C-alpha positions in Angstrom: 19.6 5.6 22.3 19.4 9.0 20.2 21.8 10.8 22.7 25.0 9.4 21.5 24.3 10.0 17.7 25.3 13.6 16.4 22.3 15.5 14.9 24.0 15.9 11.5 23.9 12.1 11.1 20.1 12.2 11.2 20.1 15.2 8.8 22.3 13.5 6.2 20.1 10.3 6.5 17.0 12.4 6.0 18.3 14.5 3.2 19.3 11.2 1.2 16.0 9.7 1.9 14.2 12.9 0.7 16.2 13.3 -2.5 15.9 9.5 -3.3 12.2 10.0 -2.9 12.1 13.0 -5.2 14.3 11.2 -7.7 12.0 8.2 -7.7 8.8 10.4 -8.0 10.3 12.2 -11.0 11.9 9.4 -12.8 9.7 6.3 -12.2 6.8 5.3 -14.5 4.9 2.8 -12.2 2.2 4.2 -9.9 3.3 1.8 -7.0 6.9 3.0 -7.2 5.7 6.7 -7.2 3.5 5.9 -4.2 6.6 4.4 -2.5 8.7 7.4 -3.3 5.9 9.7 -1.8 6.2 7.6 1.3 10.0 7.7 1.5 9.7 11.6 1.5 7.2 11.5 4.2 9.4 9.3 6.3 12.4 11.6 5.9 10.3 14.5 7.2 9.5 12.3 10.3 13.1 11.7 10.9 13.7 15.4 11.1 10.7 16.0 13.4 12.0 13.4 15.9 15.7 14.5 15.6 15.0 18.1 16.0 12.6 17.5 18.8 15.1 15.2 20.7 18.1 17.7 20.2 16.3 21.0 20.7 13.5 20.1 23.3 14.2 16.7 24.9 11.6 17.1 27.6 8.8 17.8 25.1 7.0 15.6 22.7 5.7 17.9 19.8 8.1 16.1 17.3 6.6 12.8 18.1 2.9 14.1 17.9 3.7 15.6 14.4 5.2 12.3 13.3 2.2 10.3 14.6 -0.1 12.8 12.7 2.1 12.4 9.4 2.1 8.6 9.8 -1.8 8.7 10.1 -2.2 11.0 7.2 0.3 8.8 5.0 -1.7 5.7 5.9 -5.0 7.3 4.6 -3.3 8.7 1.6 -1.7 5.2 0.8 -5.1 3.5 1.2 -7.0 5.9 -1.1 -4.0 5.7 -3.5 -3.9 2.0 -3.7 -7.7 1.9 -4.2 -7.4 4.3 -7.1 -4.5 2.3 -8.6 -6.5 -1.0 -8.3 -9.4 0.7 -10.3 -6.9 2.0 -12.9 -5.5 -1.4 -13.3 -8.9 -3.1 -13.5 -9.9 -0.5 -16.3 -6.8 -0.5 -18.5 -4.8 -3.4 -17.3 -1.6 -1.5 -16.6 -0.4 1.0 -14.1 2.2 2.9 -16.0 1.9 6.7 -16.1 1.9 7.0 -19.8 -1.0 4.6 -20.2 -3.2 6.5 -17.9 -3.3 9.3 -20.5 -5.9 7.1 -22.2 -8.3 7.7 -19.3 -8.7 11.4 -20.7 -10.4 10.3 -24.0 
């Protein structure tokens, strides 16, 4: 399936996903959208791992193993982040980044 698609298509897709994720992380105010932006960044890295593994070393699976590792870490990160977001929402009733500054007092 990947054999017929040139490498630069994957690189363009991954770059677009990465910068959309960075933009969402910097601009958005909601913690859930910031978490989704981080996931988008991690998935763009996974695309690079798989694409470079397939094109440089087609008989080896190191890129696939790194991708599985990143997905496992992302799942753990998402579960901890969602638990923190739920606790913040229960405490102050809002999950906007500006409102979280109230927790410092």
